[in-house]
C-alpha positions in Angstrom: 28.3 4.7 -10.5 25.9 2.6 -8.5 26.3 1.4 -5.0 25.3 -1.9 -3.6 23.3 -1.8 -0.3 21.5 -4.4 1.7 18.1 -3.7 3.4 15.7 -5.7 5.5 12.0 -5.7 4.7 9.0 -6.9 6.5 7.6 -10.0 4.7 4.3 -8.1 3.9 6.2 -5.3 2.2 8.4 -7.7 0.3 5.3 -9.6 -1.0 3.7 -6.3 -2.0 6.8 -5.2 -3.9 7.0 -8.6 -5.6 3.3 -8.6 -6.6 3.6 -5.0 -7.9 6.8 -5.1 -9.9 5.7 -7.4 -12.7 8.6 -8.3 -15.0 10.7 -5.4 -13.8 14.0 -6.3 -12.1 13.5 -6.1 -8.3 16.5 -3.7 -7.8 15.3 -1.4 -10.6 11.7 -1.3 -9.2 12.9 -0.7 -5.6 15.2 2.1 -6.9 12.1 3.6 -8.7 10.1 3.5 -5.4 12.9 5.2 -3.5 13.1 8.0 -6.1 9.4 8.5 -6.0 9.5 8.4 -2.2 12.2 11.0 -2.1 10.3 13.3 -4.4 7.3 13.0 -2.2 9.4 13.6 0.9 10.9 16.8 -0.6 7.5 18.2 -1.6 5.6 17.4 1.6 7.0 19.4 4.5 4.9 17.4 7.0 6.9 14.3 6.2 10.2 16.0 7.3 9.9 14.4 10.8 10.5 10.7 11.2 7.2 10.0 13.1 5.2 11.6 10.3 7.2 9.7 7.7 6.8 6.4 9.5 3.0 7.1 9.9 2.7 7.8 6.2 4.8 4.8 5.2 2.8 2.4 7.3 -0.7 3.8 6.7 -0.7 4.5 3.0 -1.2 1.4 0.8 1.5 0.9 -1.9 -1.1 1.2 -4.7 -2.0 4.7 -3.5 1.7 5.7 -3.1 2.5 4.7 -6.7 -0.2 7.1 -8.0 0.9 10.1 -6.0 
């Protein structure tokens, strides 16, 4: 079962998602990004603290994050 949630994104992040997703449905693409982010979060102990996670999220370009 899937759950419906609502999130707020900065305009720059929204545009980056829109330009990266191609023909993929937005919700499917964002779900994919969340899954990849959780995998990264679980395998990188330094990301276990919120300041480190926020620093990573704001300093790493989306293109690089997709390849990791």
